[in-house]
MINU-588442 format. One line per 4 residues: their letters; for each residue x, y, z of C-alpha. Coordinates in steps of 0.02 Angstrom, whole numbers, plus 50000, padded with zeros to 5 digits. Layout:
% residues N
a) X Y Z ~ ...
% end
This chain:
% residues 296
mrei) 38970 58095 56507 ~ 38990 58241 56386 ~ 39123 58171 56272 ~ 39208 58259 56128
tlgl) 39348 58198 56014 ~ 39491 58314 55970 ~ 39615 58299 55827 ~ 39786 58383 55823
vqmk) 39886 58390 55661 ~ 40072 58400 55701 ~ 40168 58447 55544 ~ 40344 58453 55477
vlat) 40322 58609 55371 ~ 40375 58595 55190 ~ 40441 58725 55067 ~ 40284 58787 54979
reen) 40111 58845 55027 ~ 40031 58715 54913 ~ 40126 58571 54992 ~ 40082 58628 55168
lnqa) 39899 58659 55130 ~ 39886 58486 55051 ~ 39975 58410 55202 ~ 39856 58499 55320
ikgi) 39702 58442 55224 ~ 39762 58262 55226 ~ 39790 58277 55414 ~ 39615 58347 55439
edca) 39538 58210 55334 ~ 39634 58077 55430 ~ 39580 58148 55598 ~ 39400 58159 55539
shga) 39404 57978 55481 ~ 39453 57930 55659 ~ 39309 58023 55737 ~ 39386 58193 55775
qiia) 39255 58330 55792 ~ 39367 58481 55825 ~ 39535 58481 55733 ~ 39678 58604 55754
lpel) 39830 58648 55648 ~ 39998 58720 55704 ~ 40041 58905 55704 ~ 40080 58981 55533
flap) 40079 58807 55455 ~ 40077 58869 55275 ~ 40262 58915 55268 ~ 40428 58884 55353
yfcq) 40437 58993 55509 ~ 40486 59159 55430 ~ 40508 59261 55590 ~ 40690 59207 55608
gkdp) 40754 59378 55557 ~ 40675 59528 55472 ~ 40636 59513 55288 ~ 40509 59634 55210
kkfe) 40479 59510 55068 ~ 40393 59392 55191 ~ 40244 59510 55200 ~ 40197 59435 55031
laet) 40143 59280 55129 ~ 40000 59374 55212 ~ 39822 59352 55151 ~ 39647 59412 55188
ipgp) 39511 59323 55285 ~ 39405 59266 55197 ~ 39539 59220 55073 ~ 39617 59071 54984
tsda) 39665 58972 55139 ~ 39505 59001 55238 ~ 39402 58963 55082 ~ 39493 58798 55052
lskv) 39479 58741 55232 ~ 39299 58799 55249 ~ 39259 58680 55108 ~ 39347 58537 55198
aaek) 39260 58577 55362 ~ 39090 58570 55277 ~ 39130 58409 55184 ~ 39192 58320 55341
kvtl) 39069 58405 55461 ~ 39208 58456 55580 ~ 39259 58615 55670 ~ 39433 58681 55628
ivsi) 39558 58793 55720 ~ 39668 58871 55585 ~ 39818 58989 55597 ~ 39841 59120 55459
feki) 39959 59267 55428 ~ 39823 59397 55401 ~ 39823 59566 55317 ~ 39683 59690 55342
asse) 39659 59847 55237 ~ 39662 59996 55354 ~ 39663 60184 55347 ~ 39769 60183 55504
qskt) 39957 60168 55494 ~ 40029 59998 55532 ~ 40128 59987 55693 ~ 40247 59849 55636
sans) 40425 59908 55615 ~ 40428 59873 55428 ~ 40258 59941 55380 ~ 40230 60111 55457
sspf) 40162 60174 55290 ~ 40076 60015 55231 ~ 39892 60019 55184 ~ 39875 59854 55279
kffn) 39887 59800 55459 ~ 39961 59627 55489 ~ 39911 59500 55621 ~ 39952 59323 55677
tnic) 39774 59257 55673 ~ 39675 59104 55724 ~ 39506 59071 55645 ~ 39374 58948 55702
igpd) 39278 58868 55559 ~ 39117 58776 55600 ~ 39056 58610 55528 ~ 38946 58707 55408
gkii) 39101 58786 55332 ~ 39064 58959 55401 ~ 39190 59059 55502 ~ 39131 59068 55683
gkyh) 39259 59199 55733 ~ 39442 59246 55741 ~ 39576 59294 55867 ~ 39727 59407 55842
kihi) 39882 59353 55940 ~ 39906 59474 56085 ~ 40080 59432 56149 ~ 40210 59460 56012
psep) 40389 59399 56046 ~ 40539 59503 55993 ~ 40690 59413 56066 ~ 40808 59347 56012
pdlf) 40778 59434 55843 ~ 40866 59298 55742 ~ 40740 59173 55810 ~ 40578 59261 55855
aedf) 40567 59433 55772 ~ 40378 59427 55767 ~ 40362 59609 55816 ~ 40431 59652 55644
yfes) 40284 59565 55560 ~ 40133 59568 55676 ~ 40038 59696 55775 ~ 39971 59651 55946
gelg) 39793 59589 55938 ~ 39648 59708 55960 ~ 39500 59588 55961 ~ 39512 59540 56145
ipvf) 39496 59358 56195 ~ 39348 59280 56106 ~ 39268 59117 56156 ~ 39198 59024 56007
etpl) 39028 58939 56024 ~ 39052 58779 55925 ~ 38913 58649 55913 ~ 39000 58539 56042
akvs) 39100 58651 56159 ~ 39151 58828 56201 ~ 39332 58849 56148 ~ 39465 58982 56145
alic) 39608 58980 56019 ~ 39760 59075 56083 ~ 39930 59071 55997 ~ 40104 59011 56048
ydqw) 40186 59151 56152 ~ 40017 59179 56237 ~ 40055 59011 56321 ~ 40172 59094 56446
fpei) 40046 59220 56515 ~ 39924 59152 56644 ~ 39811 59306 56635 ~ 39753 59269 56460
araa) 39710 59088 56500 ~ 39614 59144 56653 ~ 39519 59273 56552 ~ 39471 59141 56422
aakg) 39411 59021 56557 ~ 39314 59160 56647 ~ 39224 59193 56483 ~ 39170 59012 56474
aeii) 39304 58921 56375 ~ 39305 58734 56407 ~ 39457 58700 56297 ~ 39602 58816 56255
fypt) 39693 58776 56093 ~ 39870 58841 56073 ~ 39932 58827 55893 ~ 40120 58844 55911
aigw) 40290 58859 55828 ~ 40422 58830 55962 ~ 40579 58727 55984 ~ 40762 58716 56031
dprl) 40894 58846 55999 ~ 41046 58739 55951 ~ 41162 58866 56033 ~ 41095 58820 56205
skei) 41158 58679 56312 ~ 41057 58519 56319 ~ 41020 58555 56502 ~ 40942 58724 56461
sdge) 40852 58659 56307 ~ 40776 58515 56405 ~ 40725 58638 56541 ~ 40638 58751 56417
hdaw) 40548 58604 56338 ~ 40486 58544 56506 ~ 40435 58720 56558 ~ 40334 58740 56398
qtiq) 40231 58586 56439 ~ 40217 58624 56625 ~ 40154 58803 56606 ~ 40014 58749 56490
rshg) 39963 58604 56599 ~ 39959 58724 56746 ~ 39837 58837 56652 ~ 39723 58686 56635
iann) 39733 58649 56822 ~ 39710 58830 56878 ~ 39559 58853 56766 ~ 39482 58677 56770
ifia) 39492 58657 56580 ~ 39570 58555 56441 ~ 39726 58617 56350 ~ 39774 58569 56172
ainr) 39946 58623 56110 ~ 39983 58596 55924 ~ 40165 58616 55870 ~ 40267 58590 55713
tgte) 40420 58478 55705 ~ 40582 58470 55605 ~ 40729 58590 55587 ~ 40708 58759 55503
dnin) 40861 58873 55499 ~ 40905 58908 55681 ~ 40764 58815 55768 ~ 40741 58630 55799
fwgt) 40553 58624 55826 ~ 40515 58501 55964 ~ 40345 58436 55914 ~ 40269 58350 56066
sfvs) 40096 58417 56032 ~ 39983 58362 56175 ~ 39815 58372 56260 ~ 39799 58385 56449
dpyg) 39644 58375 56558 ~ 39585 58489 56699 ~ 39697 58396 56821 ~ 39849 58428 56711
rvlv) 39862 58247 56659 ~ 39930 58222 56483 ~ 39802 58120 56388 ~ 39900 58106 56226
kast) 40069 58170 56165 ~ 40158 58166 55997 ~ 40339 58126 55961 ~ 40474 58259 55947
dkse) 40531 58220 55771 ~ 40393 58173 55650 ~ 40228 58229 55576 ~ 40082 58139 55654
nliv) 39899 58158 55695 ~ 39835 58142 55873 ~ 39660 58086 55918 ~ 39594 58097 56096
kcdl) 39426 58089 56183 ~ 39391 58219 56316 ~ 39250 58210 56444 ~ 39198 58391 56468
dtts) 39099 58343 56623 ~ 39269 58332 56709 ~ 39268 58521 56719 ~ 39099 58526 56805
ymrk) 39153 58395 56932 ~ 39320 58477 56965 ~ 39241 58649 56991 ~ 39136 58575 57132
ewpf) 39292 58504 57214 ~ 39414 58646 57170 ~ 39309 58800 57130 ~ 39455 58912 57084
lder) 39358 59029 56971 ~ 39212 59056 57092 ~ 39321 59080 57246 ~ 39459 59190 57177
klkl) 39469 59357 57267 ~ 39564 59460 57139 ~ 39438 59466 56998 ~ 39541 59572 56881
kdqf) 39448 59669 56749 ~ 39474 59596 56576 ~ 39586 59724 56491 ~ 39627 59621 56338
% end
């Protein structure tokens, strides 16, 4: 048995960066105290979800990597000897013009970024979100803030497992999950900020919530891997974030799931040998006929 323990920090995001960073660190420390070896935070956890509309002032939230957040969490990772998956609003100095609608003349390019920090406190690698939502603009105007990723789909070699760390809207696109699995990912983490639009009927809202869980579990089945989705919770402006962070196994079975309405830390053991066994029984990757070239 090749067992690994995952920790997911589901957060109700607070008003300030300092409050949210402290909340995240406490969540990491709690998960580590319960044996978690790889711990993930929600998407853009440092601030209320600012993509509900288009406000140029929100670019002030962006930071460099390395920078204050990665430095603080690298220290925690080294102290607790854990691997971290961390979401950051990143700015990169560039001689090229930014493609975001608000920053065509900015000296920076802006990305929705995941970093993987190893248990030695060093950054293993990073991923720039590829799929950038734009509709409806009063809920998900991310195309105003972020450029589409240009780093491809990295698989991070952690001491315990090969993992990929995609981001939220990427969840809906099976090609990117397949590409990560074909490159060797054993676990896909999906830091997320998603929830209910209160203008929708309960029937539609419930359908969207169920679809969000089903599509990710299906990626796990189709690619014989574990899926870890980490969401925020609480109400922020026009979105009621639905929480329900979860981990599913290569059969799509939900191993652990959080509530819809509170901050909480999830701990779950995963037997990575399940993938090896399943690929002997259901060798989807080896027997697929359309082996599309990775164009990400």
